[in-house]
C-alpha positions in Angstrom: -11.1 25.8 -61.2 -12.4 23.9 -58.2 -10.1 23.5 -55.2 -8.2 20.2 -54.9 -9.3 17.9 -51.9 -7.2 18.2 -49.1 -5.3 14.8 -48.1 -7.2 14.6 -44.9 -10.6 14.8 -46.6 -9.7 12.0 -48.8 -8.8 9.2 -46.3 -10.9 6.3 -46.3 -12.0 6.7 -42.6 -13.2 10.2 -43.2 -15.0 9.4 -46.5 -16.8 6.4 -44.5 -18.0 8.7 -41.7 -19.4 11.3 -44.3 -21.6 8.1 -46.0 -23.4 7.8 -42.4 -26.8 8.9 -41.8 -27.1 11.7 -39.2 -28.5 9.5 -36.4 -25.5 6.9 -36.9 -23.0 9.6 -37.3 -24.2 11.4 -33.9 -24.0 7.6 -32.3 -20.7 7.3 -33.5 -19.2 10.4 -32.3 -20.7 10.1 -29.0 -19.0 6.5 -29.0 -15.6 7.8 -29.8 -16.0 10.7 -27.3 -17.2 8.0 -24.7 -14.1 5.9 -25.4 -11.6 8.7 -25.2 -12.9 10.1 -22.0 -13.0 6.5 -20.2 -9.3 5.9 -21.6 -8.0 9.3 -20.0 -10.0 8.4 -16.7 -8.5 4.8 -16.3 -5.0 5.8 -17.4 -2.9 5.1 -14.2 -0.3 7.8 -13.1 3.3 7.1 -14.1 5.0 4.9 -11.6 1.5 3.7 -9.8 2.1 0.0 -10.8 5.2 0.1 -9.0 3.8 1.1 -5.6 0.8 -0.8 -5.5 0.6 -3.1 -2.6 0.7 -6.9 -3.1 -0.3 -9.5 -0.3 1.9 -9.5 2.7 4.2 -12.6 3.2 2.8 -13.3 6.9 -0.5 -13.9 8.1 -2.3 -10.9 9.8 -3.5 -13.2 12.6 0.1 -13.9 13.5 0.1 -10.4 15.0 -2.8 -10.9 17.2 -2.3 -11.3 20.9 -0.4 -10.0 24.0 3.2 -8.6 23.2 6.2 -7.2 25.3 7.8 -4.4 23.4 11.2 -2.6 23.3 13.1 -1.0 20.9 16.9 -0.6 19.7 18.9 1.6 17.5 22.1 -0.4 17.0 21.9 -4.1 15.5 24.2 -5.2 18.2 21.6 -4.6 20.8 18.9 -6.6 19.3 19.3 -9.6 21.8 19.4 -7.5 24.9 16.2 -5.5 23.5 14.4 -9.1 23.0 15.3 -10.0 26.8 13.9 -6.5 27.8 10.9 -6.7 25.9 10.2 -10.0 27.5 10.0 -8.2 30.9 7.3 -6.1 29.6 4.9 -8.6 29.6 3.8 -7.6 32.8 1.9 -5.0 31.1 1.6 -5.9 27.6 0.8 -4.4 24.3 -2.4 -5.8 23.0 -3.0 -6.1 19.3 -6.5 -7.0 18.4 -8.2 -8.0 15.1 -9.5 -5.0 13.0 -12.9 -4.8 11.3 -11.4 -5.4 7.9 -9.0 -8.0 8.2 -6.3 -5.9 9.6 -4.9 -5.2 13.2 -5.6 -2.6 15.7 -2.3 -0.9 16.5 -0.9 2.7 17.3 1.1 4.7 14.7 3.9 6.9 15.8 3.1 10.2 17.8 -0.8 9.3 18.2 -2.5 7.5 21.1 -5.5 6.4 18.9 -5.3 2.9 17.4 -5.7 2.5 13.8 -6.3 -0.6 11.6 -3.2 -1.6 10.0 -2.3 -4.3 7.3 0.4 -6.2 6.3 1.3 -5.5 2.5 4.0 -6.6 0.3 6.0 -4.7 -2.4 7.4 -5.7 -5.7 11.0 -6.3 -4.1 9.6 -9.2 -2.0 9.5 -7.0 1.5 6.6 -6.7 3.6 5.2 -3.7 5.5 2.7 -3.2 8.2 0.8 0.0 7.7 -2.3 1.8 6.4 -4.4 0.2 3.5 -2.5 2.5 1.0 0.2 1.7 -1.5 3.6 0.8 0.0 5.8 4.0 1.1 3.3 5.8 3.3 5.3 7.8 5.9 3.6 5.5 8.7 4.7 2.1 6.9 6.9 -0.1 9.0 9.1 -2.7 7.1 8.9 -6.3 8.7 12.4 -7.3 9.6 11.7 -10.4 11.1 8.2 -12.3 11.9 7.7 -15.6 13.7 4.8 -17.0 16.0 6.9 -15.5 19.0 9.0 -12.7 17.9 7.9 -9.6 15.2 10.6 -7.0 14.7 9.5 -3.8 12.9 11.5 -0.7 11.4 10.0 2.5 10.5 10.8 3.5 7.0 10.5 7.3 7.5 13.8 8.2 8.8 12.6 10.8 11.3 10.5 8.4 13.0 12.8 5.7 12.9 15.2 8.1 14.8 12.8 8.8 17.4 11.5 5.1 18.0 14.0 2.9 16.6 13.6 -0.6 15.7 10.5 -2.2 17.4 10.9 -5.6 18.8 7.6 -7.6 19.7 8.1 -10.7 21.9 4.8 -12.9 22.3 3.9 -13.0 26.0 3.0 -16.3 27.4 -0.5 -17.5 27.9 
């Protein structure tokens, strides 16, 4: 007595595959493998979409210029710190345009200027940092942004503790 066919071998898809000529079967198999491999390669890691950067809410050109800089650690010191930053215009911190639409600025603990970009997050906040998804240890949250005043807070608690909240007051001229 011949063995009964298994349920898998009697599926319409498998029967259709068996009826293909050998070159067509090879082509079909290669296409199926290519689709599977490309699907694996393009599958984003979990949570990547939440971390992806959006456009910043402010124009990058608004950061270019000469700035007096100071910092504070307590919110009640902000007004006094803005006044201190104005006095620093005698030796301004100069922010220039970067080569790819960012600005040239320093990061914490590094004397080399790097190109930083304004980038948005899904929660509506804007950050200044490297051209990587929001959440990098060197990112700074934009607390306030106008043509004459920018306030930035490091998101890394250890860096924020050392540097405080940075106040940039645009220098005249």
